[in-house]
N, C-alpha and C positions, 0 to 999 in steps of 0.2 A: 616506354611511354614518356612523352614530354609534357611539361606543365610550364606555362608562363608564370614566373614568380615576380610579383609586384616589387618585392624587396630588392631583387637583383636586376630587374628590368630586362630579363631575357628568359628564353625557354631553357628549362633544365630537365635532365633525366630524373624521373621520379624514383627515388630510392627511399622507401619508408624506414623509419627509425627501428622498428621491430617487426620486419615482415614475417608472416603475411598479414600482420595486424596493421590497420591504419586508423589513427585518431583524427577525427575531423570535427571542427567547431564552426558553426554558422550562426551569425548574429540574427536572432529572431526579432519578433515585433515588440514594440511597446504597446501593451494591450489597453488602449484607451478608445479604440474605434475599430471599424472593419478595415482590413488592409486593402490597399488599392492594387491595381494590376501592375504598377511599377514594382511594388514589393513582391507581387506574385512572380514576376520574372526572376528575381533573385532566388526565391524559394524553389521554383521549378528547375532552374538551371543547376542549383546546388543538388537537387534531387537526382537529376540526370547524371551528374558527376559521381555522386555516391553510388548510384545503381550500376554505372559502368565499371567502377572499381570492384564492385561485387561480381559483376559479369566476368572480370578478369581473375577472380579467385581470391580477392582480398577480404579479410574480415574487418568490416568497417564499424567502428564505434562512433556513432554520429550524434553529436550534442547540439541542440538548438535552444538557446535561452529564451525565456519570456521575461521581459522587463515589466515587473508588476508594481514597482514603486518609482514614480517619476513626476516631474512638474506637470506634464500633460495629463496624467491620470488625476492628479489633484485638481487641476483646472476643470476637468470633465466632471469630477465628483461634486464640485461646487456648483457647476451649471445645472446638474441634474438633481442636486439636493440629496445625494446618497453617499454612503461611505465609499472611500477610495477603493477599499477591498472589494466592494460589490461591483464597481466599474471594472476592475481588473478581472474578476471572476466571469463577468458577462462576456467580455471580449476575448478572454482566453478560450472560453467554450466556443465562441463564434469562430475563432481562428482554427481550432481543431476541426470543426465542422467543414470549414471552407477548404482546408488543405486536403481533407479526405476526398472531397468532391473534385479536387484538382489532381487526383491520382498521385499524391505525394506520399511516399512511404513514411510511416511514423519514425521519429527520431528514436535512438536508443534511450535517450534521457532528454526531458524538457525541464531543465532546472529553472526555478523561479528565484528572483532576488530575495524575496521576503523569507524564503526557506533556507537561505545561506548567510544569514547575518553573522553567525559565529565566524565563518570563513572570511567574510568581508572585513569584519573588525580585526581579526587576526592578521590579515594582510596589511591593513593600514598601520597597525601597531609595529609590524616588522619594518615597514618603510620609515616610520618615525625613528625607530631604533637605529636604522642604517644611515640616518641623516638625510634621507631623500624626501622627507615630508616635515611640515611644521604646522603647529596648532596656533590659531589666533582666536581666542575666546570661544572655543568649541567648534570652530571651522578648521578642518585640516586640509592643507593644500600640498600637492606634489611640487617639489622644487625642480623645475626644468633645467636650470643652470647646472645642477649637480649631476645630470645625466648626459654624458658626452655624446651619446648616439642619437640624441633627439633630432628628428627630421629625416632619419635614414630611410623610412618607408615612403614618405611623401616627397622626398627630395627637397623639402623646404629647409632653409637655414634660419636659425633663431633670430639672427640680427636683421633678417629681412622680413620677418613675419610682422603683420600688423594686427591689432585687435579687430576682429571681424564678427560677423553675425553668429558664427559657430564657436566663438571663444567667449566664455563667461567673463563679463566685466565686474570687477570687485576691488574696491579700494584697499581691502585687507591684504591683497596679494603683494608679494615682494616683486613679482614679475607678471605682466599681463598674461603671459603664456602659462603660468602656473595654473593647475586645474584642481577642482575639488575632489577630494577623496571622501570626506565626511562633511555633511552640511548640518549646522546647528538647527535644532527644531524651531519652527515658527508656530505661532498659535493656530490651533485647529488643523494642524497637519499631522499625518502619521509619523511616529517617532519610535526609535528603539534605543535601549540603553547602550552606553559605550564608555570607555575611559575618558572621553572628552565631553561627556554629558549626553543628554537625549538628542537624537538626530536621525539622519538617514544617509545612505551612501550616495556618492556621486555615480553617474551613469557608467563611467569607464571602469571603475574598480570592480563593479559587479561582474563584468565579463571575465576579467582576469581571475577573480576568486573562483567563479564557477568552472572555468576551463581547467584550472589547476586541480580543483576538487575531483572532477570526473575524468580528466584525461592526463593529468600529470603536469610537471613544470615545463616540459618541452613537448610540443605536439607536431604532427605531420602537416596538417592543412588547416588554415583558418580562412574563412570566406565571408564575403558580404558585399554590399553595394559599393560602387565607386565613391559615393558620398561619405562613406565611413572611413576612407583612407586617412583623412585628416578632419578633425582631430582624434576621432574615436580610436582607430587602430594604432595610430602613432602613440597615443597616450597609453593604450594597453601594453605596447612594447616597452615603453619607458618604465611604467610602474612594475611590470612583471620582471623585467631583467634587472631592475634596481633591487628588487626583493630577493631574487634567486641567484643572480650573477650567472645565469645560463641563457642560451638562446631560447626565446619564447616560442617561436613558430619557424618551421623549416620552409614551408611554401605558403605564401600569401596569394590568394586568388580574389579577384574583384569583378563584379558584374556591371556591365554598362547601363546607362540610363535608358528609360523608356521616355521618348519625347512625343509631345503633342504640339504641333505648330512650332517646331524647333525649340520648344522649351521643355525642360525636365518635368515629368509628371510629379506633382507633389501636392500634399494637402495644403501647404502654406500658400501655394499659388491658386488653389481651387480648381485646377484643371485635371481632375482625376475621376476615374470610375473605380468603384470597388469591385473586387473579384466576385463578390456575391451578386452584384448587379449584372455583370457580364455573363455569369453562369445561368442567369434566368433566360438568356437568349441563345447562348451558344454552348456546345458541349466542351468539357475540359480538354478533350483531344484537339479541338480546334485552337484553343489558346496555347496549348503545348506545342502544336505544330508551328504556329506563328513565331513562338519564341525560339524553337530549335532551328528554324530556318535562318537565323542570324547567329553569328558567333557570340558566345556569352560575354566576351569582354568589350564588344563594340556597342555603340548606341543603336537603338531600334526606334524608328518612327512608327508610331501607332496610329491606325485609323480603323474605323469600323469596316471600311471596304476591304482592307487587308485581312481583318479577322473573318469576314464573310467568305473571302477567297480561301482562307485556311480551312474553314468549315467544309467547303466543297472538296478540298484536297484530302481531308481526313475521311470524308465519305467515300472517296475513291479507294482508299486503303481498306475501309470497312467492307466495301463491296467485294474486293479481292479476297479478303479473309473469309467472307461468307461463301464465296465460290470454292475456296479450298475445303471448307467444312462440308459443303454439299457434295463435292467430288469424293471426299473420303467416305461418305455414307453410301454413295451410289456406285463406286467403281469396284472392280475386281482386282485381283493380283495382276501385276504386269511389270514390264521392264521400262527403265527410263535412262536417259543419258544427260540429264540436266546437271550443270556444274554448280552445286550449292557452295562448295568451298571457295569459289571465286568471290562470291558475295560476302561470305563471312570475312575473308581476308581484306576486302575493300572496306567493309564496315569498321573493322578493327584498325586498319591503317588510318582511317579518318579520325576515329576517336582517340587513338594513341597520339595523335598530333595535337596536343592541347585541347582535347575534347571538341574537335571540329564537327559540331553537330550539323551544320548545313551540308557538308559533304556526306555525313552519315545518312541524313534524310534522303539525299539524292541517290544513295546506294539502295535504299529501301524502294524508292520509286522505280529505279532501274530493274530491281528484282521483280516487282509487280508487273512491269511491262514485259519482261522476258517470260515470266510465269504465264501470262495471258497468251502470249504468242505461241509458247510451247504447247499449251493446252489446246489452242485452236488448231494446231498442226498435228496433234496426236489424239486419236479418238479414245484410247484407253491407256494413259500413262501408268496407271496402277495406284493402289492404296499408299505404297511407300512414298511415291512422289508427293501426294497430298499431305502425308504425315510430315515429311521433311519441310514442305512449304509452310505448313502451320507452325512447325518448330522454329523455323527461321524468323517468321513474322513475330512470334511470341517473344523470342529471346532478344530481338533487336528493337523492333518498332513498338512493342508493348512493354516488355519488362525494363528496358533501358530508356527509350525516348518517351514512351507513354502517349504516342500520337495515334494509336488505334487500340481498341479493346478487342482482342482476338477471340477470347473464350466466351463472349456474350454474357459477362457477369455484371453488366450495368444494372443499377438498382432503379426500379420503376419510380420509387419515391424521389430519387434524385432528378430523374428526367422531368418529373411533374412538379418539381419544387417551385418553379416560377408561378404556375397556376395556383398552387397551395398558398404561396405568399400573398397573391392577389385576393384569394378568397378570405383569408384570415384578416387582411387589412380592410376588406369590405365590411366584415363584421365589426371591426374596431370602429370604423366610421359610423356605422349604424348605432353602435353603443354610445359614441360621443354625441351624436345627434339626439339620442334618447335622453342623455343626461342634460343636454342644453335645454330640452323641452320639459325637464323635471319629471320625466317618465323613468324614475329610478328602478321600478319593478322590472321593466324591460331591460334596462342597462345591466341590472344584476343577473337577470336570466341569461343574457348573452354571455356574460362573463362565466357564469356557472356551467353552462352547456359546453363552452369551449374547454373549460377545465376538465370536464368529464371525459373529453376525448384527448386529453394530454396537452392542450394549448393553454399556457398560463399567461395571463395578461399582467403587465407591470406598468403601473401608472407613475408618472413623475411630473415635475413642473413643465417639462418641455413636450409632454405628450404621452402616448401609450405605445409600448413595445410589447413583444411577446417572446416566449421561449417554449420550445417543445420538450416535454419530459417523457422519458420512456416509461 
């Protein structure tokens, strides 16, 4: 199996540190809002990689962090007039709901920054003791000049780097490239005790501390979006290796951008759709098919036409899977000469070559085409033929790629979630109108009746949202 390693800029044979175990860390969301479909691409492709490793017999310990203390969360809490922890809790739950609907297998561990303060503080202390960090009045910075390997992941040289949008500007730094490990507490911000006074961790140190806690000082695979190569992953390498004097990651993998009108999809540009919005109109299999039809490392131009086309493509696979199940129920025993091994070999050859999902998807469609032709030419191919057909589709198209659901276990409530959301928001609008008309009895009645069926309304300065409780 070959993996393109961002660190070495070439494909390398995959040899885990401790086979058959594989430790894999994927940068998860900062939980201050619903994630967009650009983020979803990274989450889905990481899921495909993890599932294919498991298909190959590896035991994958898969860790995805949740950044639950961050400037964006604090900003959101100020805008909504609620505690930062409440913002993080709300969007952490939304994240879990949405990745479930996207057919993403749960991580082995979802570590949260706020639950790892001891590990984070301990790592910062170690860096300070090693001379790799310095304290300026409660703000602790990493000293980039003291780490000779800085820039090896991104290919950037320290003397050529300029202070940019993704580099924190601070007059207290000895070097503009030095980055925050610990931030001194500001008024009305969440803070934790530390040897340097009250404060909170920088973004980069959180991932290093959580990765080491759950996967050890050196791990097999670290993955994330291309936008994280610099400075986030570069800084992770610097602080981790400065602390342990060991290689931090063996294989670095990065996912290409999702583009709209030739621009990267991002919240800062305002050109984004949330995964939640898209799933109201299209099934998860369609979004997964759209993503897997492009190699994970390359850019993907998104349009609703392409997504609609993917929805039709996933329906073709669903129709074939249904035909297989119907055949299994209606056919008798019989003989067949269909070459299943050919398709397994082709699927694995594609995925073994740096997880080439477009070729793997093409193999699935070739299989469906030959399945239909064989079935049309043979009146009674027998139960075993249908059994093996279902097995192939399940193992490849469903369990690894997630582009079709073979066993019909889709939840009705997920399929109807778009209608449900519209109905609840209609009641919220009626309640808002009742309050504006000072009909508080009606407003309270709507709130109470929704609560009785598990829909809890949450009022804030910016409006009313809801959550569904079991």
